[in-house]
C-alpha positions in Angstrom: -14.1 11.0 -2.8 -11.6 11.4 0.1 -9.8 8.7 1.9 -11.7 5.5 1.8 -11.1 2.9 4.5 -9.9 -0.5 3.4 -12.6 -3.1 4.3 -11.7 -5.6 7.1 -9.8 -8.6 5.7 -8.4 -6.8 2.7 -4.9 -5.5 2.4 -3.1 -3.3 0.1 -1.3 -5.5 -2.5 2.1 -3.6 -2.0 2.1 -4.6 1.7 2.3 -8.3 0.9 5.7 -9.7 1.6 5.8 -11.6 -1.7 5.4 -8.3 -3.6 8.1 -6.6 -1.5 10.5 -9.5 -2.2 9.9 -9.5 -5.9 10.5 -5.7 -6.0 13.7 -6.1 -4.0 15.0 -8.7 -6.4 14.1 -6.6 -9.4 15.9 -3.6 -8.0 19.0 -5.7 -7.2 19.0 -7.2 -10.7 18.6 -3.8 -12.3 21.2 -2.0 -10.3 23.6 -4.9 -9.8 23.6 -6.6 -13.2 21.7 -4.8 -15.9 23.1 -1.3 -15.5 26.8 -2.4 -15.1 26.4 -4.7 -18.1 25.0 -2.0 -20.3 27.9 0.3 -19.3 30.5 -2.3 -19.9 29.1 -3.1 -23.4 28.9 0.7 -24.1 32.5 1.3 -23.2 33.7 -1.8 -25.0 31.9 -0.6 -28.2 33.6 2.8 -28.0 37.1 1.2 -28.1 39.2 1.3 -31.2 39.0 -2.5 -31.5 36.0 -3.8 -29.5 36.2 -7.4 -28.2 33.3 -9.2 -29.8 33.6 -12.3 -27.7 33.4 -10.2 -24.5 30.3 -8.3 -25.8 28.7 -11.6 -26.8 29.3 -13.1 -23.3 28.0 -10.0 -21.6 24.9 -9.9 -23.7 24.2 -13.6 -23.1 24.2 -12.9 -19.4 22.1 -9.8 -19.9 19.4 -11.8 -21.8 19.4 -14.5 -19.1 18.8 -11.8 -16.5 16.0 -10.2 -18.5 14.4 -13.7 -18.9 14.5 -14.1 -15.1 12.8 -10.8 -14.7 10.1 -11.8 -17.2 9.5 -15.0 -15.3 9.2 -13.0 -12.1 6.6 -10.7 -13.8 4.5 -13.7 -14.7 4.8 -14.9 -11.1 3.7 -11.6 -9.7 0.7 -11.7 -12.0 -0.3 -15.0 -10.4 0.3 -13.6 -6.9 -1.7 -10.5 -7.6 -4.6 -12.5 -9.1 -4.5 -14.9 -6.1 -4.7 -11.9 -3.7 -7.4 -10.2 -5.8 -9.6 -13.3 -5.9 -9.6 -13.5 -2.1 -8.5 -17.2 -2.1 -6.8 -17.9 1.2 
């Protein structure tokens, strides 16, 4: 098949600034919030007497962050369908 040229007026979806922004936010949430939270919960659970209140608070924030990511995934589906439909 080879390298097919993209027809005039069409763009690669990943080149859209909306997609780049969503990906940046996902990366920041994952590296800045989710990973450290998982590590803090893991190390707290390994203690002799884990602090249940702290784990509960950390997991509450974790769930909120995952909910934000879910909302962003729904948003990106709308952006992608808008781009795919060609509506300008």
